N, C-alpha and C positions, 0 to 999 in steps of 0.2 A: 463617506460615513456608512457603516453597515446597518442593516435593518435590525432593530432590537427584537429579541425574542419575547414571548409572552411573560416569561419569568423575569427577564430584565425590566420590563415595563412594570410588572407587579411590585418588584423590589423598589423601584423608583416611586411608585404610587404611594407606598407606605411612607417614604421620606416626604412626599408632598403633603401628607397629613399634618406635618409640622411646619411646612413652608409652602403655602398654597400656590405661589407663583411657579413652582416647579411643575405643576400640572401642565403648563404650556409645553414643556419639553416632551411630555408623554402622550399628548393628545393631538389628533389631526386638527387642522384649522376649523373644519366644519363639524367637529365632535359635538354631539348633543348630550345634555345632562338632564336627568329627571330626578326630582326629589319627592318622596312619598309625603313629606310634610306640607307641600303646597300643590302637589299634583299638576305640575306643568313642566314642559320641556323648555330648556334654555340653552344658549350657547355656552361654551366654556368661559368666554370672557364675561358674560353676564353672571355666571355662577361665581367666578373669582371676584368680580367687582362687588357682588353682594356680600361675600365674606369680608372683604376689606371695609365695606360700609358698616359692618357691625363690629369692627375691631379685631378681626382675625378668627381663627379657629380655636376651639377649646383644646386642651391637651387630651390626647386619646390614650387609651390603655389597652394592653393585650391585643395589639394590631397584628393580624396575620393574613396570609393570602393562600389561595388554592388555585393552581393553574388549570385551565380547561382547554379543550380543543379550540374554542372560539375566543379565548381571552383568559380571564381570571375573575375570581371574586375575593373581596376583602371583608373580613369580619373585624369589628373593633367596638370599643365602648368609650363613653365619655359622660360627663355630668353637665346637664343644661338646666339652668334655673333651679338647682337643687335636686333634680331628678336624674337618676342613672338611666341612660339610654344606650341601646345597642343599635349598631348600624351594619348593614350588609350592602356592599356596593358590587353590582354585577357589571363587569366591563367587557365590552366586545372590542377585539383588536383586529385590524386589517392592515396589511403592509407595514407592520412594525409601529403602528400608532393606535391609540384608543379612538374608536369612532363613535362609541356611545357608552354612557355610564348611568346606571339606574341605582339610586340610593334609597334603600328602605330603612326607615327609622322607627324604632318602637321603644316605649318606656319599659323599664324593668318593673315587673309587678308579680305579686304572688297569686297565681291562678289556682292554687290548691286550697282555696278558702272554702 
């Protein structure tokens, strides 16, 4: 099997947002995941188990990626408990697999008040 490019992994990452178990295909076994919502690092398995524990991921909107020299970042939006939120995931890739993913989550709000 050939090593996947950052762009191939990024395309797969977008697909994984609707089928969380696909993340295993794109992540190294020791990939670490960080969420700004709980400020802690966890393994991919812990992150996926947590998603399954709460009944899956919500539907995402307007998901897109930008490839970088070290991996890629994903921008997307969803609604959680009636609040529109925006997510940015910064993914570092090494040897054709994601080795870390940092997810920054923020609520949509009017800051021009």
